[in-house]
C-alpha positions as a Markdown table, in Angstrom:
| # | Residue | x | y | z |
|---|---|---|---|---|
| 1 | Met | -19.9 | 32.3 | -8.3 |
| 2 | Ser | -18.4 | 29.2 | -6.7 |
| 3 | Thr | -15.7 | 29.5 | -4.3 |
| 4 | Pro | -12.5 | 28.7 | -5.4 |
| 5 | Ala | -10.5 | 25.7 | -4.2 |
| 6 | Ile | -7.5 | 26.2 | -2.0 |
| 7 | Ala | -4.4 | 24.2 | -3.4 |
| 8 | Ala | -1.5 | 23.2 | -1.3 |
| 9 | Pro | 1.4 | 25.8 | -0.9 |
| 10 | Arg | 3.8 | 25.4 | -4.1 |
| 11 | Gly | 6.7 | 23.2 | -3.0 |
| 12 | Thr | 4.8 | 21.2 | -0.6 |
| 13 | Arg | 2.7 | 17.7 | -1.3 |
| 14 | Asp | -0.1 | 15.8 | 0.6 |
| 15 | Tyr | 1.4 | 12.0 | 1.4 |
| 16 | Leu | -1.6 | 10.1 | 0.6 |
| 17 | Ala | -1.9 | 6.0 | 0.9 |
| 18 | Glu | 1.2 | 4.7 | -0.7 |
| 19 | Asp | 3.1 | 7.7 | -0.5 |
| 20 | Gly | 2.6 | 7.8 | 3.4 |
| 21 | Ser | 3.3 | 4.3 | 4.0 |
| 22 | Ser | 6.4 | 4.9 | 1.9 |
| 23 | Leu | 7.6 | 8.0 | 3.9 |
| 24 | Leu | 6.8 | 6.3 | 7.3 |
| 25 | Ser | 8.9 | 3.2 | 6.0 |
| 26 | Cys | 11.3 | 4.9 | 5.7 |
| 27 | Val | 11.6 | 7.0 | 9.0 |
| 28 | Asp | 10.6 | 3.7 | 10.9 |
| 29 | Thr | 13.6 | 1.8 | 9.1 |
| 30 | His | 15.9 | 4.7 | 9.7 |
| 31 | Arg | 15.1 | 4.6 | 13.5 |
| 32 | Arg | 15.2 | 0.9 | 13.9 |
| 33 | Val | 18.7 | 0.2 | 11.9 |
| 34 | Ser | 20.0 | 3.6 | 13.8 |
| 35 | Ser | 18.7 | 2.1 | 17.2 |
| 36 | Arg | 20.7 | -1.4 | 16.5 |
| 37 | Phe | 23.7 | 1.1 | 16.8 |
| 38 | Gly | 22.8 | 2.6 | 19.8 |
| 39 | Tyr | 21.4 | 5.8 | 18.7 |
| 40 | Arg | 18.9 | 7.3 | 21.1 |
| 41 | Pro | 16.0 | 9.7 | 20.0 |
| 42 | Val | 15.8 | 13.5 | 20.0 |
| 43 | Ile | 13.1 | 16.1 | 19.1 |
| 44 | Thr | 13.7 | 19.5 | 18.5 |
| 45 | Pro | 11.2 | 22.3 | 17.8 |
| 46 | Ile | 10.8 | 23.0 | 14.0 |
| 47 | Phe | 11.3 | 26.6 | 14.4 |
| 48 | Glu | 14.2 | 28.2 | 16.3 |
| 49 | Ser | 15.7 | 31.3 | 16.6 |
| 50 | Thr | 17.3 | 32.8 | 13.5 |
| 51 | Glu | 20.1 | 33.4 | 15.2 |
| 52 | Leu | 21.3 | 29.8 | 15.3 |
| 53 | Phe | 21.2 | 29.2 | 11.6 |
| 54 | Glu | 23.1 | 32.5 | 10.9 |
| 55 | Arg | 25.8 | 31.5 | 13.1 |
| 56 | Gly | 25.5 | 27.6 | 12.6 |
| 57 | Thr | 24.5 | 26.6 | 9.2 |
| 58 | Gly | 26.7 | 30.0 | 8.0 |
| 59 | Thr | 25.8 | 33.3 | 6.9 |
| 60 | Gly | 27.9 | 32.8 | 3.5 |
| 61 | Thr | 25.8 | 29.9 | 2.8 |
| 62 | Asp | 22.9 | 29.9 | 0.4 |
| 63 | Val | 20.5 | 28.3 | 3.1 |
| 64 | Val | 21.1 | 31.2 | 5.1 |
| 65 | Glu | 21.0 | 33.9 | 2.4 |
| 66 | Lys | 18.3 | 32.8 | -0.2 |
| 67 | Glu | 16.2 | 29.7 | 1.6 |
| 68 | Met | 15.3 | 30.6 | 5.1 |
| 69 | Tyr | 11.4 | 31.0 | 6.3 |
| 70 | Thr | 12.2 | 33.7 | 8.3 |
| 71 | Phe | 9.3 | 35.2 | 10.7 |
| 72 | Arg | 8.8 | 37.7 | 13.4 |
| 73 | Asp | 7.3 | 36.7 | 16.2 |
| 74 | Arg | 4.6 | 38.9 | 18.9 |
| 75 | Gly | 7.9 | 39.6 | 20.9 |
| 76 | Asp | 9.5 | 40.8 | 17.8 |
| 77 | Arg | 12.0 | 37.8 | 18.1 |
| 78 | Ser | 13.1 | 36.5 | 14.9 |
| 79 | Leu | 12.5 | 33.0 | 14.2 |
| 80 | Ala | 13.0 | 30.5 | 11.2 |
| 81 | Leu | 11.2 | 27.4 | 10.1 |
| 82 | Arg | 14.5 | 25.0 | 10.7 |
| 83 | Pro | 16.2 | 24.5 | 7.2 |
| 84 | Glu | 18.3 | 21.3 | 8.6 |
| 85 | Gly | 18.5 | 18.9 | 11.8 |
| 86 | Thr | 22.1 | 19.6 | 12.8 |
| 87 | Pro | 22.3 | 23.3 | 14.5 |
| 88 | Gly | 19.1 | 22.6 | 17.0 |
| 89 | Val | 20.4 | 18.9 | 17.7 |
| 90 | Ile | 23.6 | 20.2 | 18.6 |
| 91 | Arg | 21.8 | 23.1 | 21.0 |
| 92 | Ala | 19.6 | 20.6 | 22.6 |
| 93 | Leu | 22.5 | 18.2 | 23.6 |
| 94 | Ala | 25.8 | 20.1 | 24.1 |
| 95 | Gly | 23.5 | 22.5 | 25.8 |
| 96 | Asp | 22.6 | 20.1 | 28.1 |
| 97 | Pro | 24.8 | 19.5 | 31.5 |
| 98 | Ala | 23.7 | 15.7 | 31.7 |
| 99 | Val | 24.5 | 14.9 | 28.0 |
| 100 | Arg | 28.0 | 16.6 | 28.6 |
| 101 | Asp | 28.8 | 13.5 | 30.7 |
| 102 | Ile | 28.1 | 10.8 | 28.3 |
| 103 | Arg | 31.1 | 10.6 | 25.9 |
| 104 | Pro | 30.6 | 9.4 | 23.3 |
| 105 | Tyr | 26.3 | 10.7 | 22.6 |
| 106 | Arg | 24.7 | 9.1 | 19.9 |
| 107 | Ala | 21.5 | 10.6 | 19.0 |
| 108 | Gln | 18.9 | 9.9 | 16.0 |
| 109 | Tyr | 16.4 | 12.6 | 14.8 |
| 110 | Asp | 13.8 | 12.9 | 12.1 |
| 111 | Gly | 11.3 | 15.5 | 10.5 |
| 112 | Pro | 10.3 | 18.2 | 8.4 |
| 113 | Met | 13.0 | 21.1 | 7.0 |
| 114 | Phe | 12.0 | 23.9 | 5.1 |
| 115 | Arg | 13.9 | 25.8 | 2.7 |
| 116 | Tyr | 12.8 | 28.0 | -0.1 |
| 117 | Asp | 14.2 | 26.5 | -2.9 |
| 118 | Arg | 12.8 | 25.8 | -6.6 |
| 119 | Pro | 10.9 | 22.6 | -6.6 |
| 120 | Gln | 12.1 | 19.7 | -8.3 |
| 121 | Lys | 12.3 | 16.1 | -8.3 |
| 122 | Gly | 12.8 | 14.7 | -4.9 |
| 123 | Arg | 13.5 | 18.5 | -3.7 |
| 124 | Tyr | 10.6 | 20.3 | -2.0 |
| 125 | Arg | 10.2 | 23.7 | -0.1 |
| 126 | Glu | 9.1 | 21.4 | 3.3 |
| 127 | Phe | 10.7 | 18.1 | 3.3 |
| 128 | His | 11.8 | 15.3 | 5.3 |
| 129 | Gln | 14.9 | 13.9 | 6.5 |
| 130 | Val | 16.6 | 11.1 | 8.9 |
| 131 | Gly | 19.8 | 11.9 | 10.7 |
| 132 | Val | 22.4 | 11.2 | 13.1 |
| 133 | Glu | 25.0 | 12.7 | 15.2 |
| 134 | Val | 27.3 | 11.6 | 17.5 |
| 135 | Leu | 28.9 | 14.2 | 20.4 |
| 136 | Gly | 31.5 | 14.7 | 22.4 |
| 137 | Val | 34.6 | 12.1 | 20.6 |
| 138 | Arg | 36.8 | 13.2 | 17.9 |
| 139 | Asp | 37.8 | 9.3 | 16.7 |
| 140 | Pro | 37.9 | 8.2 | 12.9 |
| 141 | Asn | 35.8 | 5.1 | 14.1 |
| 142 | Ile | 33.1 | 7.2 | 14.9 |
| 143 | Asp | 33.4 | 8.5 | 11.9 |
| 144 | Val | 33.0 | 5.1 | 10.0 |
| 145 | Glu | 30.1 | 4.2 | 12.6 |
| 146 | Val | 28.4 | 7.2 | 11.4 |
| 147 | Ile | 28.8 | 6.2 | 7.7 |
| 148 | Gln | 27.9 | 2.7 | 8.3 |
| 149 | Val | 24.5 | 3.5 | 9.9 |
| 150 | Ala | 23.2 | 5.3 | 6.7 |
| 151 | Trp | 24.8 | 2.7 | 4.4 |
| 152 | Glu | 22.8 | -0.1 | 6.4 |
| 153 | Thr | 19.4 | 2.1 | 6.3 |
| 154 | Cys | 19.8 | 2.5 | 2.8 |
| 155 | Ser | 20.4 | -1.1 | 2.7 |
| 156 | Ala | 17.6 | -2.1 | 5.1 |
| 157 | Leu | 15.2 | 0.0 | 2.6 |
| 158 | Gly | 16.6 | -2.4 | -0.5 |
| 159 | Ile | 18.7 | 0.7 | -1.8 |
| 160 | Thr | 21.6 | -1.0 | -3.7 |
| 161 | His | 24.0 | 0.7 | -6.1 |
| 162 | Val | 24.6 | 3.9 | -3.4 |
| 163 | Asp | 27.7 | 5.9 | -4.4 |
| 164 | Ile | 29.9 | 7.2 | -1.0 |
| 165 | Arg | 32.0 | 10.0 | -1.8 |
| 166 | Leu | 34.4 | 10.6 | 0.8 |
| 167 | Asn | 36.7 | 13.8 | 1.0 |
| 168 | Ser | 38.2 | 15.9 | 3.8 |
| 169 | Leu | 38.1 | 19.4 | 4.4 |
| 170 | Gly | 41.0 | 19.1 | 7.0 |
| 171 | Ser | 41.7 | 21.5 | 10.1 |
| 172 | Arg | 41.0 | 25.0 | 10.7 |
| 173 | Asp | 44.4 | 25.7 | 9.6 |
| 174 | Asp | 44.2 | 23.9 | 6.3 |
| 175 | Arg | 41.3 | 25.4 | 5.3 |
| 176 | Leu | 42.6 | 28.9 | 5.6 |
| 177 | Arg | 45.7 | 27.7 | 3.5 |
| 178 | Tyr | 43.3 | 26.6 | 1.0 |
| 179 | Arg | 41.0 | 29.6 | 1.1 |
| 180 | Asp | 44.2 | 31.7 | 0.0 |
| 181 | Glu | 45.3 | 29.0 | -2.6 |
| 182 | Leu | 41.1 | 29.5 | -4.0 |
| 183 | Leu | 41.5 | 33.4 | -4.1 |
| 184 | Ala | 44.6 | 33.4 | -5.8 |
| 185 | Tyr | 43.3 | 31.2 | -8.4 |
| 186 | Tyr | 39.5 | 32.7 | -8.8 |
| 187 | Thr | 40.3 | 36.1 | -8.6 |
| 188 | Pro | 42.1 | 36.8 | -11.9 |
| 189 | Leu | 38.4 | 34.8 | -13.3 |
| 190 | Arg | 36.3 | 36.9 | -11.3 |
| 191 | Asp | 34.6 | 38.8 | -14.2 |
| 192 | Glu | 34.0 | 35.2 | -15.9 |
| 193 | Leu | 32.4 | 34.0 | -12.6 |
| 194 | Cys | 28.3 | 34.1 | -11.9 |
| 195 | Glu | 27.1 | 36.8 | -9.7 |
| 196 | Asp | 26.7 | 34.1 | -7.0 |
| 197 | Cys | 30.3 | 32.9 | -7.3 |
| 198 | Arg | 31.4 | 36.7 | -7.2 |
| 199 | Arg | 30.0 | 37.0 | -3.8 |
| 200 | Arg | 31.2 | 33.9 | -2.3 |
| 201 | Leu | 35.0 | 34.8 | -4.1 |
| 202 | Ala | 34.9 | 37.8 | -0.8 |
| 203 | Thr | 32.5 | 35.1 | 1.8 |
| 204 | Asn | 32.6 | 31.5 | 1.2 |
| 205 | Pro | 35.6 | 30.6 | -1.8 |
| 206 | Leu | 35.0 | 26.9 | -0.7 |
| 207 | Arg | 31.4 | 27.0 | -2.3 |
| 208 | Leu | 33.3 | 27.8 | -5.8 |
| 209 | Leu | 33.5 | 24.4 | -6.3 |
| 210 | Asp | 30.1 | 23.4 | -5.4 |
| 211 | Cys | 28.9 | 26.0 | -8.5 |
| 212 | Lys | 27.3 | 24.3 | -11.2 |
| 213 | Thr | 27.4 | 27.4 | -13.2 |
| 214 | Asp | 30.7 | 28.0 | -13.5 |
| 215 | Ala | 31.9 | 23.9 | -13.1 |
| 216 | Arg | 34.1 | 24.6 | -16.3 |
| 217 | His | 36.8 | 26.2 | -13.7 |
| 218 | Val | 37.0 | 23.6 | -10.9 |
| 219 | Ala | 39.2 | 21.2 | -13.0 |
| 220 | Ala | 42.2 | 23.6 | -13.0 |
| 221 | Ala | 41.2 | 24.4 | -9.7 |
| 222 | Pro | 43.7 | 23.7 | -6.6 |
| 223 | Val | 42.9 | 20.3 | -4.7 |
| 224 | Leu | 42.3 | 20.9 | -0.7 |
| 225 | Leu | 43.7 | 17.1 | -0.4 |
| 226 | Asp | 47.2 | 18.4 | -1.4 |
| 227 | Gly | 47.9 | 20.3 | 1.1 |
| 228 | Leu | 46.9 | 18.9 | 4.2 |
| 229 | Ala | 48.6 | 18.9 | 7.3 |
| 230 | Gln | 50.1 | 15.0 | 8.3 |
| 231 | Glu | 47.7 | 14.5 | 11.7 |
| 232 | Thr | 45.0 | 15.4 | 9.2 |
| 233 | Arg | 46.3 | 13.5 | 6.5 |
| 234 | Thr | 46.3 | 10.2 | 9.1 |
| 235 | Tyr | 43.3 | 11.2 | 10.4 |
| 236 | Phe | 41.6 | 10.8 | 6.9 |
| 237 | His | 43.5 | 7.7 | 6.2 |
| 238 | Asp | 41.9 | 5.6 | 9.1 |
| 239 | Val | 38.7 | 6.7 | 8.2 |
| 240 | Gln | 39.5 | 5.0 | 4.8 |
| 241 | Glu | 41.1 | 2.1 | 6.4 |
| 242 | Gly | 37.7 | 1.8 | 8.9 |
| 243 | Leu | 35.7 | 1.9 | 5.9 |
| 244 | Arg | 37.2 | -1.2 | 4.2 |
| 245 | Ala | 37.5 | -3.1 | 7.5 |
| 246 | Glu | 33.5 | -3.0 | 7.3 |
| 247 | Gly | 33.3 | -3.8 | 3.5 |
| 248 | Ile | 31.9 | -0.3 | 2.7 |
| 249 | Pro | 33.1 | 0.8 | -0.8 |
| 250 | Phe | 33.6 | 4.5 | -1.5 |
| 251 | Thr | 35.1 | 6.9 | -3.8 |
| 252 | Val | 37.9 | 9.7 | -2.5 |
| 253 | Asp | 36.1 | 13.1 | -4.1 |
| 254 | Pro | 38.4 | 15.9 | -3.3 |
| 255 | Arg | 35.4 | 18.3 | -5.0 |
| 256 | Ile | 32.9 | 17.1 | -2.0 |
| 257 | Val | 32.8 | 20.1 | -0.2 |
| 258 | Arg | 29.2 | 20.6 | 1.5 |
| 259 | Gly | 26.9 | 23.5 | 1.2 |
| 260 | Leu | 27.6 | 24.3 | 5.1 |
| 261 | Asp | 30.1 | 26.6 | 6.7 |
| 262 | Tyr | 30.6 | 24.2 | 10.2 |
| 263 | Tyr | 32.4 | 20.8 | 8.2 |
| 264 | Cys | 35.8 | 20.1 | 9.0 |
| 265 | Asp | 37.8 | 17.0 | 8.1 |
| 266 | Thr | 35.6 | 14.3 | 7.4 |
| 267 | Thr | 33.1 | 14.9 | 4.7 |
| 268 | Phe | 31.0 | 12.7 | 2.4 |
| 269 | Glu | 27.8 | 12.3 | 0.6 |
| 270 | Phe | 25.7 | 9.5 | -1.1 |
| 271 | Trp | 24.9 | 9.4 | -4.6 |
| 272 | His | 22.3 | 7.3 | -6.5 |
| 273 | Ser | 22.6 | 7.1 | -10.2 |
| 274 | Ser | 18.7 | 7.5 | -10.6 |
| 275 | Leu | 18.6 | 10.9 | -9.2 |
| 276 | Asn | 20.5 | 12.0 | -12.1 |
| 277 | Gly | 22.6 | 15.0 | -12.8 |
| 278 | Ala | 23.0 | 17.8 | -10.0 |
| 279 | Gln | 20.4 | 16.3 | -7.8 |
| 280 | Asn | 22.1 | 12.9 | -7.4 |
| 281 | Ala | 22.9 | 13.2 | -3.8 |
| 282 | Leu | 20.4 | 12.0 | -1.5 |
| 283 | Gly | 22.4 | 12.7 | 1.8 |
| 284 | Gly | 25.6 | 13.2 | 3.3 |
| 285 | Gly | 27.4 | 14.8 | 6.4 |
| 286 | Gly | 30.6 | 15.0 | 8.0 |
| 287 | Arg | 32.6 | 16.0 | 11.1 |
| 288 | Tyr | 31.8 | 19.4 | 12.5 |
| 289 | Asp | 34.1 | 20.0 | 15.7 |
| 290 | Gly | 34.0 | 23.7 | 15.9 |
| 291 | Leu | 30.0 | 24.1 | 15.6 |
| 292 | Ala | 29.3 | 24.1 | 19.2 |
| 293 | Glu | 31.7 | 26.7 | 20.2 |
| 294 | Val | 30.3 | 28.7 | 17.1 |
| 295 | Leu | 27.0 | 28.3 | 19.3 |
| 296 | Gly | 28.5 | 29.7 | 22.3 |
| 297 | Leu | 28.5 | 26.0 | 24.0 |
| 298 | Pro | 31.2 | 24.3 | 25.6 |
| 299 | Gln | 33.5 | 22.6 | 22.8 |
| 300 | Thr | 32.0 | 19.5 | 21.9 |
| 301 | Pro | 33.5 | 17.4 | 18.7 |
| 302 | Gly | 30.9 | 16.1 | 16.3 |
| 303 | Val | 29.7 | 14.3 | 13.1 |
| 304 | Gly | 26.7 | 13.5 | 11.5 |
| 305 | Tyr | 24.5 | 12.9 | 8.8 |
| 306 | Ala | 21.4 | 13.6 | 7.1 |
| 307 | Leu | 19.4 | 11.7 | 3.9 |
| 308 | Gly | 16.4 | 13.4 | 2.4 |
| 309 | Val | 13.8 | 11.3 | 3.0 |
| 310 | Glu | 12.0 | 11.9 | -0.3 |
| 311 | Arg | 15.0 | 10.8 | -2.4 |
| 312 | Leu | 14.9 | 7.9 | -0.6 |
| 313 | Met | 11.2 | 7.3 | -1.6 |
| 314 | Val | 11.9 | 8.2 | -5.6 |
| 315 | Ile | 14.7 | 5.7 | -5.6 |
| 316 | Arg | 12.7 | 3.3 | -4.0 |
| 317 | Gln | 9.9 | 3.3 | -6.2 |
| 318 | Glu | 12.4 | 3.8 | -9.7 |
| 319 | Thr | 13.9 | 0.6 | -8.4 |
| 320 | Gly | 11.4 | -1.2 | -7.3 |
| 321 | Ala | 12.5 | -1.6 | -3.5 |
| 322 | Phe | 9.1 | -0.2 | -2.0 |
| 323 | His | 6.6 | -2.7 | -1.7 |
| 324 | Pro | 3.5 | -0.8 | -0.6 |
| 325 | Glu | 1.3 | -1.9 | 2.3 |
| 326 | Gln | -2.1 | -3.9 | 1.4 |
| 327 | Pro | -5.5 | -2.8 | 1.9 |
| 328 | Pro | -7.6 | -4.4 | 4.4 |
| 329 | Thr | -7.6 | -8.0 | 3.5 |
| 330 | Val | -11.2 | -8.5 | 5.4 |
| 331 | Leu | -14.1 | -6.0 | 5.3 |
| 332 | Val | -16.8 | -7.1 | 8.2 |
| 333 | Val | -20.2 | -5.9 | 7.8 |
| 334 | Ala | -23.1 | -5.8 | 10.2 |
| 335 | Leu | -26.2 | -7.1 | 8.2 |
| 336 | Asp | -28.5 | -5.4 | 10.9 |
| 337 | Ser | -28.1 | -3.0 | 13.6 |
| 338 | Gly | -28.8 | -5.8 | 16.2 |
| 339 | Ser | -25.7 | -7.5 | 14.7 |
| 340 | Ala | -23.4 | -4.5 | 15.3 |
| 341 | Pro | -21.4 | -5.7 | 18.6 |
| 342 | Tyr | -21.1 | -9.3 | 17.3 |
| 343 | Ala | -19.7 | -8.1 | 14.0 |
| 344 | Arg | -17.0 | -6.0 | 16.1 |
| 345 | Ala | -15.9 | -8.6 | 18.1 |
| 346 | Cys | -15.2 | -10.6 | 15.4 |
| 347 | Ala | -13.1 | -7.6 | 13.6 |
| 348 | Arg | -11.5 | -7.6 | 17.0 |
| 349 | Gln | -10.3 | -11.2 | 16.8 |
| 350 | Leu | -9.4 | -11.1 | 13.7 |
| 351 | Arg | -7.0 | -7.8 | 14.1 |
| 352 | Asp | -5.7 | -9.9 | 17.1 |
| 353 | Ala | -4.8 | -12.3 | 14.7 |
| 354 | Ala | -2.9 | -10.1 | 12.5 |
| 355 | Val | -5.3 | -9.7 | 10.0 |
| 356 | Pro | -5.7 | -6.5 | 8.4 |
| 357 | Thr | -9.6 | -5.7 | 8.9 |
| 358 | Ala | -12.1 | -2.9 | 8.1 |
| 359 | Leu | -15.2 | -2.5 | 9.7 |
| 360 | Asp | -18.3 | -1.3 | 8.4 |
| 361 | Leu | -21.4 | -0.9 | 11.0 |
| 362 | Ala | -23.7 | 1.1 | 8.8 |
| 363 | Gln | -26.9 | 0.1 | 7.1 |
| 364 | Gly | -26.4 | 0.8 | 3.6 |
| 365 | Lys | -26.5 | -2.1 | 0.8 |
| 366 | Leu | -24.4 | -4.7 | 0.1 |
| 367 | Asp | -23.5 | -4.2 | -3.5 |
| 368 | Arg | -22.3 | -0.8 | -2.6 |
| 369 | Lys | -20.1 | -2.2 | 0.2 |
| 370 | Phe | -18.9 | -4.9 | -2.4 |
| 371 | Arg | -17.9 | -2.1 | -4.7 |
| 372 | Trp | -15.6 | -0.6 | -2.1 |
| 373 | Cys | -13.9 | -3.4 | -1.3 |
| 374 | Asp | -13.2 | -3.7 | -5.7 |
| 375 | Arg | -11.9 | -0.5 | -5.4 |
| 376 | Met | -10.2 | -1.2 | -2.4 |
| 377 | Gly | -8.8 | -4.8 | -3.2 |
| 378 | Thr | -10.2 | -6.2 | -0.8 |
| 379 | Val | -10.5 | -9.8 | -1.1 |
| 380 | Trp | -12.7 | -11.1 | 1.8 |
| 381 | Cys | -16.0 | -10.1 | 3.3 |
| 382 | Ile | -17.3 | -11.3 | 6.3 |
| 383 | Met | -21.1 | -10.9 | 7.1 |
| 384 | Cys | -23.0 | -11.0 | 10.1 |
| 385 | Gly | -26.9 | -10.7 | 10.3 |
| 386 | Glu | -28.9 | -12.5 | 13.0 |
| 387 | Asp | -28.5 | -15.8 | 11.8 |
| 388 | Glu | -24.6 | -15.4 | 12.2 |
| 389 | Val | -25.4 | -14.1 | 16.1 |
| 390 | Arg | -27.5 | -16.9 | 17.1 |
| 391 | Thr | -25.0 | -19.9 | 15.6 |
| 392 | Gly | -21.7 | -18.0 | 16.5 |
| 393 | Gln | -20.8 | -18.1 | 12.7 |
| 394 | Val | -19.7 | -15.9 | 10.2 |
| 395 | Thr | -20.8 | -15.8 | 6.4 |
| 396 | Leu | -17.7 | -15.4 | 4.7 |
| 397 | Arg | -17.6 | -14.2 | 0.8 |
| 398 | Asn | -14.7 | -14.5 | -1.6 |
| 399 | Leu | -15.2 | -11.3 | -4.0 |
| 400 | Gln | -12.9 | -12.8 | -6.7 |
| 401 | Asp | -14.6 | -15.8 | -7.9 |
| 402 | Arg | -18.0 | -15.1 | -5.4 |
| 403 | Thr | -18.0 | -18.1 | -3.6 |
| 404 | Gln | -19.5 | -17.9 | 0.2 |
| 405 | Glu | -20.0 | -20.3 | 3.1 |
| 406 | Arg | -20.6 | -20.5 | 6.7 |
| 407 | Leu | -17.8 | -21.1 | 9.2 |
| 408 | His | -17.8 | -20.9 | 13.3 |
| 409 | Ile | -15.7 | -17.4 | 13.3 |
| 410 | Asp | -12.6 | -19.6 | 14.9 |
| 411 | Asp | -12.0 | -21.6 | 12.0 |
| 412 | Cys | -12.5 | -18.4 | 9.4 |
| 413 | Ile | -10.0 | -17.2 | 11.4 |
| 414 | Ala | -8.0 | -20.2 | 10.7 |
| 415 | Arg | -8.9 | -20.3 | 7.1 |
| 416 | Leu | -8.0 | -16.6 | 7.0 |
| 417 | Cys | -4.5 | -16.8 | 8.7 |
| 418 | Ser | -3.8 | -19.3 | 6.4 |
| 419 | Asn | -4.3 | -17.4 | 3.1 |
| 420 | Thr | -3.1 | -13.8 | 4.6 |
| 421 | Gly | 0.2 | -14.8 | 6.9 |
| 422 | Gly | -1.6 | -13.7 | 10.2 |
| 423 | Val | -1.5 | -15.4 | 13.5 |
| 424 | Lys | -1.9 | -19.0 | 13.0 |
């Protein structure tokens, strides 16, 4: 009886060939764009103390109550695979005295996150995010800048028709007043609510607005924007004016509440129609001026966002914005063992000229090597044997029209550069 194969865990996936290139392209593009704005990299652990997310993300959120992967280590400490990046970044930066002297501090991050959720299009239990955080300054211009970094990242990825949904969750006092209004509205409807919303009614009423099951009740619910204090209104107005000045389109959506406890004032989401329905948000963020204090750190205002890389990948694939990396343009083969050093040197020269090159020093039938080229999409094969070594030449074969000629290696490189766009 054969041993059954081990499959990848449910909700995870392997990133092979073009998928791997697509993921790395998203990450590299975000790093490049955010670096242009002065954001510096920060790398935090994949697992943290469970308390970090209970206090930071919030015990009343679905993320903490239902979706976290937690475990106890050999010291009987409760740890969690990070479900999001912000609490760990704030712990690292707001807790560092050297960083506290830099205001504002601009940080960028990327990496895998983990949530026990129902797998679906663009959503996995292990997923990847890219994001930025700005600490130490409460300024509507910084909120605008953060949104602009995400906007320009999407543009650099070739993603168009992004719909920015903007809202303000106000100050703590604004939210306390609004909480009372929501309780007054939803309490008479309690028996009509789903089980989750009956629980949220007692723990986190703002999350009632984000429930898809009870969405029919949302239209008549009170609107937080209607009751904002004047200072908060002015701040939100300045954010909108800043976005207009940068030419960034947006829609004010008073129902955007986000799913995490720490948000205040500016909140936003990035939507794209290709993700469809409830899953059309490719990312979002907002201001979280009280988060550091909740974590036991010095008071540190902050704002940031995270974008889901898998969702960016879906959009790029469906809209044709992603162009996969080409396979090796050239295969260099040694026709005998004595020609291996010469073949290796030829391959090195080609790579130095920016021609994508694979090297095959194994002894085997040429037909089999040509079939490998066909399957990979490799167009050219350079053959190096005793005669080529003696004359300082190579035999260049075009695998599409099956013609070949012998050239000096320098002439061969020039020919290939003219065909592949390498360094001439």
